[in-house]
N, C-alpha and C positions, 0 to 999 in steps of 0.2 A: 318140695314146693319151689325149688330153684331160687331161693332167696338167701343171700349171704350178706353179712355186715360185720366189720371188725371194730365198730365204735360203740360207745354208749352202753346200754343194757345188754346188748347182744354180744359184746366182747367177752362177757362173763360165760356165755353159753356156746361159744364157737367151738366146733368139734375138735377134740384133742385125742390122740391115740390112747393116752393114759386113762382117760375117763370113759372112753367107749360109748356105749349105747345111752348111758345116762345123760350125758351132755347133749346128745342129739335129741333125745326125748324132751329135755328141758327147753331146748331151742324151738322145737316144734310147738310146744305149749305156749310159749311166748308169742309165736307167730299166729297160732290159732286164736289166742286171746285178742290179738290186735284185729284180726279178721272179724271176729264176732262183734267187737265194739264198733268197728267201721261200719258194719252192716246195720247195727242199731242206729248209728248216726244218719246213715243214708235213709233209713225209714223215717226218722224224725224229720229230717229235712224235706223229704218228699211230702210228708203230711203237712208241712207249712208251705208247700208249693215253691220251694227254693231250688234253683239250679246251683250246684256247688262245683267249682272248677279248681282242679289242682294244677298248678303251674310248676313244671320241672325244667331245670336247665343247669348248665355249668355256672360258676360264679362269674358275674360280669357280663352276662349275655343280654341284659336289658329288660329283665322281668318288671322291675319297678317302673322303669321309664315307660314301658308299653302300657302298664297299669295306669300310670298318670294320664296318658293320652286317651286311653279307653274310658276312664272315668269322666273325662271332659265330654266325650261323645255321648255317653249314657246318661248324663245328668238330665234329670227331668223325665226321662224315659223309664228307667229301671231304678229300684232301690237297691243299693249296693253296699256291702261291707267287706272288709278284708282281714284275714288272719295272716300276719306277717312272720315267717320263720327265719331266724338267723342265729348263728352260733353266739355272736355277741352284738351289742348295741341295739338301739331302737331307731336308727337313722332312717331306714326305709319306711317304718311305720309313721314316722313324723312327716315324711314326704307325702304319704297318702293322706294323713289328717289335714295337711295344708290345703288339700283339694276339698275339704269339707266332708270327707267320708270317714266313718268310723273304722278304726284299724286297731286290732289287738295284737300286741307283740308276744311272740313265742320265742323265748331265748333258750336255746338248747344247751348252752354251756359246754360245748365240745362235741355233742352228738351230731353226726353229719347228715341227719334226715329227721323228718317229723314222723311221729307215730300216732296212732289214733287216740291214745290216752292224752297226749299233749294237745291235740286238736279239741278233744272233749272238754278239757279244763279251760281252754281259751274260749270255747263256745259259751261256757257258763259265765264268762266275764263280759260278754257283749251285752250292752244296756238295753238294746231294742232288738227283738228277734223277728221283726216284720220286714224281711228282706226278699228281693226277688232273685239276686245273684249274690253268692258268697264266694269270693276268691280266696284260695289258700296259696300263698306264695311260699313254696317249699324252700329249704336250705339249698344253696347253690351247690349241686353235686349231681352227676349223671349216673351214679352207681347205686348207692344205697336207697335213695328215695324211691326208685323204681320198684323196689320189693315190698313196699308198705302201702296197703290200701288205707286211705284216710276217710273213706265214706263218700268220696266225690262221685258225681254223676258223669263228669267229663274230665279226662286227663289230657293236658297239653304239654307238649315238649317244645322248648325254644332252642333255636340254633342260630348264633350270630355269625355274621360274615367273618370276622377276624379269627374265629375258632377253627375254621377249615371245614371243608365239605366232607371229610372222612369220619365225622363223629358218629353218624348212624352205624357205620360198620365197626367202630371201636367200642361203642356202648350200645349194643343192639337192644337190650332189654328196655331201656328208657323209650326207645322209639317203637318197639314192638307193642308196648303196653299203652301207648298214647293214641287216642283217636285222632287228635289234631296236632299238626306241627306248624310253628310259626318261625319263619326266617326273619331274623331281626338285623338291624343296622345295615339295611340294604343300600343306604346312601354311601357306604364305604366300599361298595363293590368294585369301583375303579382302582382301589388301592390294594386289593388283595387277590391272591390267586385262589379264587373261590368260585366254583361252578354251581349255581343253584340247581341246574338240571341234574348234576351228579348227586348232589345232596338229596334231592327229591327222589331220584332213582334208587338210591341206597335205602332210603326210608321206605319206599313202596315195595322193595324186595322183602323187607321185614314184615310190612303190614300193607297189603295192597289197597286197602280202603282208607288209608290215612288221608285226612284233608289237609291241604297245605295253604298257608297264607304268607305273603311276601310283605314285610313292613319295614318302616323306618319311623321310630319315635321322633327323630329330629325333624324330618320333613313332612311327616304325616302320611307318607305313602302306605297304602294298604290298611291303615288302622281302622278307618270307617268300615271297610269290608269285614274286618275281623270282628268289630264291635256289633255290626249288624247281624253277623252269623251267630253271635251269642244270644241276641234277642230272638233270633229264629229258633235256636235251640231251646230256649226257655218256652216259647210259644208251642213248639212241637210237643214238649212235655206236659204243659199245663193248659194249653189252649188260650 
C-alpha cells in the first residue's frame, strides 16, 4: 500500500525482521480498517451534501492563517466547520472559534498524523451537522498524513515560501495524493530564494492535473480565488 509511519499506533506494527509476516499482516489490517472507516465517513458526508477538505502541510506553513481568511470570505455563503488536528494545545481551534465558526479539537498526544478513527470521534462531537464544507486541518507533517485517508473529498497540500521550492521533490507522496496545492506566504517572496515556477513544475511532475493557488493570508493575495474555487467544487458535487 506504500504507507509507512513510525509514530502512534503504527509504531507497534512497523515491520521488524524478528516478527516477520505477522507484523506486516497486522499493519495491513490497521491500514485496511482505517480505509474502511474513511470510506464510511465519506459516504455519510456525501449523504449530507458536504464537501470535506483535508489540509496537509509542514508545521508553520500557514494552514490556520489561510483558514481564517477563507472563513471571512465564505461567511454568509457557505456553512463551515473545522476539525483541528494538533499534537498538543487547542490554540488553532481557538483562533477558528474566534471567527464564529465551530471547531472541534483533535489532540493526538504525540501521533504525527490524523487517522479516520480520530476524525470519526471528533465528528461525533460536532453539535450541528448541517454544514456545506468541513475542513480537516491535519497535523503539521508532510510524511505520515499523506498515507491516511480521512474520508475527505478533496485533499489539499500547502507549501509556504520560507520552506523552499524543493519540498515536492523531497516529499512526493504528499503532493502526488493532493488534487490541489496552495502556495502560501507569497508576500515573503522577495526575501527568500524560492521559485514558484520550480515548485509548481515539481508538483506537476508528480501529478500533472494538480491545481495551484498562490496566496498570502497577510495581504489577501489569491485567497478569494481559492475560496471561490471551494464554492465551485461544492456546487460541482451537489449542484
